[in-house]
C-alpha positions, 0 to 999 in steps of 0.5 A: 820783264826788262832789266829797268823793270826788275831793278824798280822791283828789286828796289821796292823789295829792299825794304823790311816793311814792304818785303813783309806786306808782300809776302802777306799778300802772297799768302793771302791769294787773290782775294787780298788783304784790306790796307787797315788789316795790312797795317795791323798784321805789320804792326805799322801805322796806317799812313805808313803802311800806305806809303809802302803798299804806293811803292810795291804798287809802283813797282808792279808787285801788288794791285789795289781795288776798292771794296766798299770803304776799303782798299784791298791789295793783292799780290800781282802773280804775274809780276812776281813770276815774270821777276823770278823768270828774269832771274832764271832766264839765262840759267847757269850759262846754258846748263839748266841741270844746275838750276833744276833744283831750285825750279823743282822746289814746290812754292807751297807747303801744304799743312805746314802754314807759311814758311818762314 
């Protein structure tokens, strides 16, 4: 990921509804969630959620696919990994031991549900 792509991604994530949507999609896994269900879960109108999903899709952070009459959105895990790598690639001025705690932290906490 280059700096321009990272700026677009961070810009998309700098809005509360979009960040909430992305977090829901990350939790949902590769199966994703239909747009209507996302609107219900974040308590936003369908047209409003559609606007925010388009911004996340434009930033490359989510993907969309048609499933019958629904559009199902999924997190773009490769793009999210790329964003994290972008932040960590020059880790601590060549002293990776400083970044080790951040890199060692598990992304999933089994049995605890979603982490807030």
